[in-house]
C-alpha positions in Angstrom: 155.8 135.6 -6.2 157.2 137.3 -9.3 156.3 134.3 -11.4 152.7 134.3 -10.0 152.4 138.0 -10.8 153.6 137.6 -14.3 151.4 134.4 -14.9 148.2 136.1 -13.8 148.9 139.4 -15.5 149.1 141.6 -12.4 150.7 144.9 -13.2 150.3 146.7 -9.8 151.3 145.9 -6.3 149.9 148.0 -3.4 151.8 148.1 -0.1 150.7 149.7 3.1 153.8 151.9 3.4 157.2 152.0 1.6 158.9 150.4 4.6 156.5 147.5 4.4 157.8 146.7 1.0 161.4 146.5 2.4 162.9 147.9 5.5 166.4 147.8 4.1 167.2 150.7 1.8 169.2 148.7 -0.7 166.6 145.9 -0.9 163.9 148.5 -1.4 165.7 150.3 -4.2 166.8 147.0 -6.0 163.3 145.5 -5.6 161.7 148.6 -6.9 164.0 148.7 -9.9 163.4 145.0 -10.6 159.6 145.5 -10.5 159.8 148.5 -12.8 161.9 146.5 -15.3 159.2 143.9 -15.4 156.5 146.5 -16.0 155.0 146.2 -12.5 154.0 149.4 -10.7 154.5 149.6 -7.0 152.1 151.9 -5.0 152.4 152.8 -1.3 149.0 153.4 0.1 150.2 156.1 2.5 151.9 158.0 -0.4 150.7 156.8 -3.8 153.2 158.9 -5.8 156.3 157.8 -3.9 157.1 154.9 -6.2 155.3 156.1 -9.3 157.3 159.3 -9.8 160.9 158.7 -10.8 162.1 162.3 -10.5 165.3 163.1 -8.5 163.2 164.6 -5.7 161.0 161.6 -5.5 164.0 159.3 -5.5 165.6 161.4 -2.7 162.5 161.3 -0.6 162.1 157.6 -1.1 165.7 156.9 -0.1 165.5 159.2 3.0 162.3 157.5 4.1 163.9 154.1 3.5 167.0 155.1 5.5 164.9 156.3 8.4 162.9 153.0 8.3 166.1 151.0 8.3 167.5 153.0 11.3 164.2 152.6 13.2 164.3 148.8 12.6 167.9 148.7 13.9 167.0 150.7 17.0 164.0 148.4 17.8 166.2 145.3 17.4 168.9 146.8 19.7 166.3 147.8 22.3 164.7 144.4 22.3 168.1 142.6 22.5 169.1 144.8 25.4 165.8 144.1 27.3 166.3 140.3 26.7 169.8 140.5 28.0 168.8 142.5 31.1 166.1 139.9 31.9 168.6 137.0 31.4 171.0 138.6 33.8 168.3 138.4 36.5 168.0 134.7 35.9 164.6 134.9 34.2 163.9 132.6 31.2 163.4 134.9 28.2 162.9 132.9 25.1 161.5 129.5 24.2 158.4 127.7 25.1 157.6 126.7 28.7 158.9 123.4 29.9 156.7 120.8 31.5 158.3 121.8 34.8 157.2 125.4 34.3 153.7 124.5 33.0 152.8 121.7 35.4 155.2 121.3 38.4 152.8 118.9 40.0 153.1 116.5 37.1 156.9 116.5 37.4 156.7 115.9 41.1 154.3 113.0 40.7 156.4 111.5 37.9 159.5 111.6 40.1 157.6 110.0 42.9 156.4 107.2 40.6 159.9 106.7 39.3 161.3 105.8 42.7 161.8 102.2 43.4 158.9 100.5 45.0 159.5 98.4 48.2 158.2 95.3 46.5 158.4 95.1 42.7 161.3 97.2 41.6 161.1 100.3 39.4 158.2 101.3 37.1 158.9 101.6 33.4 158.5 104.9 31.7 155.3 103.8 30.0 153.9 102.7 33.3 154.7 106.1 34.8 153.0 107.8 31.8 149.9 105.6 32.2 149.7 106.3 35.9 150.1 110.0 35.2 147.2 109.8 32.6 145.0 108.0 35.2 145.7 110.8 37.6 144.7 113.4 35.0 148.1 114.6 34.1 148.0 115.0 30.3 149.9 116.9 27.7 148.6 120.3 26.6 146.8 118.5 23.7 145.0 116.2 26.1 147.1 113.1 25.3 149.1 110.8 27.5 152.8 111.7 27.9 155.2 109.6 25.7 157.9 107.6 27.4 160.6 109.9 25.9 158.8 112.9 27.6 158.8 111.0 30.9 162.5 110.3 30.5 163.2 114.1 29.9 161.1 115.0 32.9 163.1 112.6 35.1 166.5 113.6 33.7 166.1 117.3 34.5 167.3 118.6 37.9 
Protein backbone atom coordinates (compact mmCIF):
# COMPACT_ATOMS: atom_id res chain seq x y z
CA UNK A 1 0.00 0.00 0.00
CA UNK A 2 2.84 2.36 0.84
CA UNK A 3 4.41 1.78 -2.58
CA UNK A 4 1.09 2.59 -4.27
CA UNK A 5 0.71 5.77 -2.19
CA UNK A 6 4.19 6.95 -3.06
CA UNK A 7 3.77 6.03 -6.73
CA UNK A 8 0.57 8.02 -7.24
CA UNK A 9 1.66 10.98 -5.11
CA UNK A 10 -0.91 10.66 -2.34
CA UNK A 11 0.11 12.69 0.68
CA UNK A 12 -2.97 12.26 2.91
CA UNK A 13 -4.81 9.23 4.31
CA UNK A 14 -8.22 9.70 5.93
CA UNK A 15 -9.43 7.03 8.36
CA UNK A 16 -12.82 6.85 10.05
CA UNK A 17 -11.38 6.85 13.57
CA UNK A 18 -7.92 6.43 15.03
CA UNK A 19 -8.71 2.89 16.14
CA UNK A 20 -9.65 1.97 12.55
CA UNK A 21 -6.08 2.79 11.56
CA UNK A 22 -4.78 0.27 14.13
CA UNK A 23 -6.33 -1.21 17.24
CA UNK A 24 -2.99 -2.07 18.78
CA UNK A 25 -1.34 0.95 20.40
CA UNK A 26 2.20 0.04 19.34
CA UNK A 27 1.13 -0.61 15.75
CA UNK A 28 -0.74 2.69 15.71
CA UNK A 29 2.23 4.71 16.98
CA UNK A 30 4.82 2.97 14.77
CA UNK A 31 2.54 3.22 11.73
CA UNK A 32 1.89 6.88 12.38
CA UNK A 33 5.62 7.57 12.77
CA UNK A 34 6.44 5.67 9.56
CA UNK A 35 3.82 7.61 7.58
CA UNK A 36 5.06 10.90 9.01
CA UNK A 37 8.67 10.03 7.99
CA UNK A 38 7.48 9.47 4.43
CA UNK A 39 5.65 12.79 4.40
CA UNK A 40 2.17 11.30 4.48
CA UNK A 41 -0.44 12.94 6.71
CA UNK A 42 -2.92 10.78 8.60
CA UNK A 43 -6.30 12.30 9.44
CA UNK A 44 -8.98 10.72 11.60
CA UNK A 45 -12.43 11.85 10.39
CA UNK A 46 -13.86 11.92 13.92
CA UNK A 47 -10.99 14.06 15.26
CA UNK A 48 -9.05 15.67 12.41
CA UNK A 49 -6.31 17.14 14.61
CA UNK A 50 -5.50 13.96 16.57
CA UNK A 51 -2.76 12.89 14.14
CA UNK A 52 -1.82 16.29 12.75
CA UNK A 53 -0.79 17.84 16.06
CA UNK A 54 2.43 16.45 17.47
CA UNK A 55 2.30 18.19 20.83
CA UNK A 56 2.79 16.22 24.05
CA UNK A 57 -0.92 16.64 24.87
CA UNK A 58 -2.03 15.37 21.46
CA UNK A 59 0.37 12.43 21.74
CA UNK A 60 -1.01 11.59 25.20
CA UNK A 61 -4.63 11.75 24.01
CA UNK A 62 -3.82 9.62 20.95
CA UNK A 63 -2.07 7.01 23.10
CA UNK A 64 -4.85 6.93 25.70
CA UNK A 65 -7.48 6.48 22.98
CA UNK A 66 -5.32 3.78 21.39
CA UNK A 67 -4.97 1.98 24.73
CA UNK A 68 -8.74 2.15 25.33
CA UNK A 69 -9.35 0.79 21.83
CA UNK A 70 -6.89 -2.05 22.40
CA UNK A 71 -8.60 -2.90 25.71
CA UNK A 72 -12.03 -2.81 24.08
CA UNK A 73 -10.89 -5.18 21.34
CA UNK A 74 -9.43 -7.60 23.91
CA UNK A 75 -12.70 -7.54 25.89
CA UNK A 76 -14.80 -8.24 22.79
CA UNK A 77 -12.52 -11.14 21.80
CA UNK A 78 -12.74 -12.59 25.33
CA UNK A 79 -16.53 -12.27 25.44
CA UNK A 80 -16.94 -13.94 22.05
CA UNK A 81 -14.56 -16.76 23.02
CA UNK A 82 -16.51 -17.31 26.25
CA UNK A 83 -19.81 -17.41 24.39
CA UNK A 84 -18.45 -19.93 21.85
CA UNK A 85 -17.09 -22.11 24.66
CA UNK A 86 -20.44 -22.02 26.52
CA UNK A 87 -22.27 -23.07 23.36
CA UNK A 88 -19.76 -25.85 22.68
CA UNK A 89 -20.27 -27.28 26.19
CA UNK A 90 -23.98 -27.70 25.41
CA UNK A 91 -23.05 -29.82 22.39
CA UNK A 92 -24.03 -27.23 19.79
CA UNK A 93 -21.88 -26.77 16.70
CA UNK A 94 -20.43 -23.26 16.89
CA UNK A 95 -18.05 -22.69 13.99
CA UNK A 96 -17.63 -23.93 10.45
CA UNK A 97 -20.03 -24.31 7.61
CA UNK A 98 -22.97 -26.66 7.79
CA UNK A 99 -22.36 -30.24 6.70
CA UNK A 100 -24.54 -31.98 4.15
CA UNK A 101 -26.18 -33.86 7.03
CA UNK A 102 -27.16 -30.56 8.64
CA UNK A 103 -28.33 -28.90 5.42
CA UNK A 104 -30.09 -31.84 3.80
CA UNK A 105 -30.64 -34.85 6.11
CA UNK A 106 -33.02 -36.38 3.57
CA UNK A 107 -30.16 -36.49 1.02
CA UNK A 108 -27.97 -38.38 3.49
CA UNK A 109 -30.79 -40.78 4.28
CA UNK A 110 -31.43 -41.52 0.60
CA UNK A 111 -27.69 -41.92 -0.12
CA UNK A 112 -27.36 -44.47 2.68
CA UNK A 113 -30.43 -46.29 1.44
CA UNK A 114 -28.99 -46.43 -2.09
CA UNK A 115 -25.61 -47.63 -0.78
CA UNK A 116 -27.09 -50.77 0.76
CA UNK A 117 -26.58 -53.95 -1.22
CA UNK A 118 -29.38 -54.71 -3.64
CA UNK A 119 -30.94 -58.19 -3.48
CA UNK A 120 -29.93 -58.81 -7.10
CA UNK A 121 -26.96 -56.97 -8.50
CA UNK A 122 -24.62 -56.11 -5.63
CA UNK A 123 -23.75 -52.61 -4.44
CA UNK A 124 -24.09 -49.38 -6.40
CA UNK A 125 -20.98 -47.37 -7.16
CA UNK A 126 -20.53 -43.91 -5.67
CA UNK A 127 -21.16 -42.36 -9.10
CA UNK A 128 -24.37 -44.37 -9.51
CA UNK A 129 -25.54 -43.15 -6.10
CA UNK A 130 -24.72 -39.54 -7.11
CA UNK A 131 -26.63 -39.94 -10.38
CA UNK A 132 -29.68 -41.41 -8.60
CA UNK A 133 -29.61 -38.59 -6.06
CA UNK A 134 -29.49 -36.03 -8.88
CA UNK A 135 -32.45 -37.72 -10.61
CA UNK A 136 -34.36 -37.48 -7.32
CA UNK A 137 -33.59 -33.76 -7.13
CA UNK A 138 -30.88 -33.91 -4.47
CA UNK A 139 -28.21 -31.50 -5.71
CA UNK A 140 -25.40 -29.47 -4.19
CA UNK A 141 -26.10 -25.93 -3.04
CA UNK A 142 -24.81 -24.78 -6.44
CA UNK A 143 -27.28 -27.00 -8.27
CA UNK A 144 -24.73 -29.58 -9.40
CA UNK A 145 -24.64 -33.32 -8.96
CA UNK A 146 -22.70 -34.57 -5.91
CA UNK A 147 -19.19 -35.81 -6.67
CA UNK A 148 -18.23 -39.39 -5.82
CA UNK A 149 -15.93 -38.11 -3.06
CA UNK A 150 -18.83 -36.21 -1.47
CA UNK A 151 -20.95 -39.38 -1.52
CA UNK A 152 -18.08 -41.27 0.14
CA UNK A 153 -17.89 -38.61 2.88
CA UNK A 154 -21.65 -38.79 3.39
CA UNK A 155 -21.55 -42.57 3.75
CA UNK A 156 -18.48 -42.61 6.03
CA UNK A 157 -20.05 -40.30 8.62
CA UNK A 158 -22.01 -41.79 11.50
